[in-house]
N, C-alpha and C positions, 0 to 999 in steps of 0.2 A: 586445314593445311598447315604444314610446318613453316615457321618463320626462320629465316637464316640461310646463309650460303657459305660453304667452306671456302677458305682462302684459295685463290688461284682457280676458281670455278666460275664460269659464266653460264647461268641457267635462267631462262625466262619462264616463269610459272603463270598459269591462268590467274586472272584477277580473283582475289579473295575478298568477299564483302566484310570480312573481319578486320582488314587492314585499318580502316578509319578508327575502329574501336581500340585497336592496339596502339595506334598513334595517340589517341585521347588519353589512354592510361599512362603512357610514357610522358606525355606533355604535362599531365598533372604532377607526376613524380618530379619532373625537371623544375616546374614552377615552384613547387614546395621547397626544393633544395636550393634553387638559385635566387628565389625571392625577387627583389628589385633589379637584379642583374638582367633578368629576362624581360625586355620591354614588350616582346611579342614572341609567340611560339607558333610556327606554321608547319603544317604537313605539306611537304614538297616532294618532288620526284614522282616516278610513275605510280607508286602505290597510292598516291593522293588523287589519282584520276579514275573515277568510277568506270569499271569495265576494262581498264587497260592492263594487259598482261605485263608482268614486271619481274625483275629479280626480287626475291622475297626478303627485301631489306627495307625497313621504314626509314625514309629520309626526313629529318627534322631540321628546320631552320630556326635559329634563335637570334632575334635582333637584340643587339647590345648597344650601349651608349658609346663606349670607347674601347677600341681594340687593345691598346696597351694595358689599360686598367683591368681588362677581362682576363689577363693571365692569372689573376687572383682566383678565378673560378676553377682552375685546373684541379686543385685538391678536392673540391666539392664534386666535380664530375668523376674523379677517380673513386671517391666514396660510393658513387652510384654504379661503379663497375666500368666506367668508360675509360678507354685508353686514348691519350692525347697523341695526335699524329702531326702536330704543327700546322703549317699552312697548306701543305700537300699540294703545291703548285698553284694555289690561288692566293695572291698577296692579301694580307690583312684579314684572313679567315682562319679561325681556330677550328680544326677538324678533329672529331672524336669518333671512335668506333666502340660498339658494345657487342659482346657475345663471341663465343667460339662454338659453332660458326657464327659469323657476323649476323646480327639481327637488326641493328640500328646504326645509322650514321647521323651525327649532329654537325651541322654547319653553323658556326657562330660568327655572325658578321655585324659590323656596325649598321645601325638602322638606315643609314643613308648610302650604303654600299651598292655598287653596280651589281655585284654577284647576287646579293639578296633580291634586288629588283628583278634580275633575270630569272631567278628560280621561281618567283611568284608569277611573273609574266608568262613564262613557259607553261607552268601548271594551269593557269587560268585560261590560256589560249586553247590548250588541249581539252580542258573541261567544256569549253563553249563551242568547240569545233570537232565533233565526233569523227568526221571524215579524216581529219588530220591526225587525230589520235589513232585511228585505224591504220593509217600509213606508217605511223611511228611503231605501232605494235608489229606490223609485218617486217619492218626494217630490223627491229630488235630480235625477232625470232630468227630471221635469216643470219644476222651477225652472230648470234649465240650459237647457231649451228656451225658456222664457219670457224669461230674462235672460242671453243668451249673452255679453253684454259689460258686464254690470252686477253685479259681485261683491257690492256692498252689498245690492242687492235679493235676490240669491240667498241670501246669508247671513241676511238678515232673515227670509226665507221659511222658514228652517229653525229659527229661534229657539224657537218655541212647541213644536215637536216635541222638540227637544233638552231644553228645560226639563221637559217631561213625562217623558222617559226618565230624566232625573236624579232626578226625584221618585220614579219607580218604583224606580230603583236604590237610592235612600235608604231607601224603605219596605222593600224586600227585605232590605237590610243590617240594618235595625232589627229585623227578625223573626228574624235568625240569632243 
């Protein structure tokens, strides 16, 4: 299956078992280039949940020590082909895209950031609750059908579901 999605297109593809390997390859490339800047590199987003249909874009989270100092990584990321998009609506997150069509998104957050914790909590909850992952898959397919060229509406349509899952994940974590 091809990786990548043209700009202004919303398409949800069947899960591809090659996605984890594609993440691993890119994570290795990023770690080699960024060295100690990358405290941790995680596969996040729907492509990180086995069996979950997704937009065919690999989401990668990179934990960094300091947001302001990490501006120094922008030239290195550019050498790897990534385009810097600023915070893109999430404070203190460096966001990068790779490919035309887009194949990878990198979310670079401080290791203590709420955004990073949410990305991992959401992924882990879906991985451990296949019934909830199935609900999410159905929602994404419906929204992609309704909004095939409107990423904002597609994303907004998922917001309440994501918030509910994060609440469930938080409640579950509080009980452990």
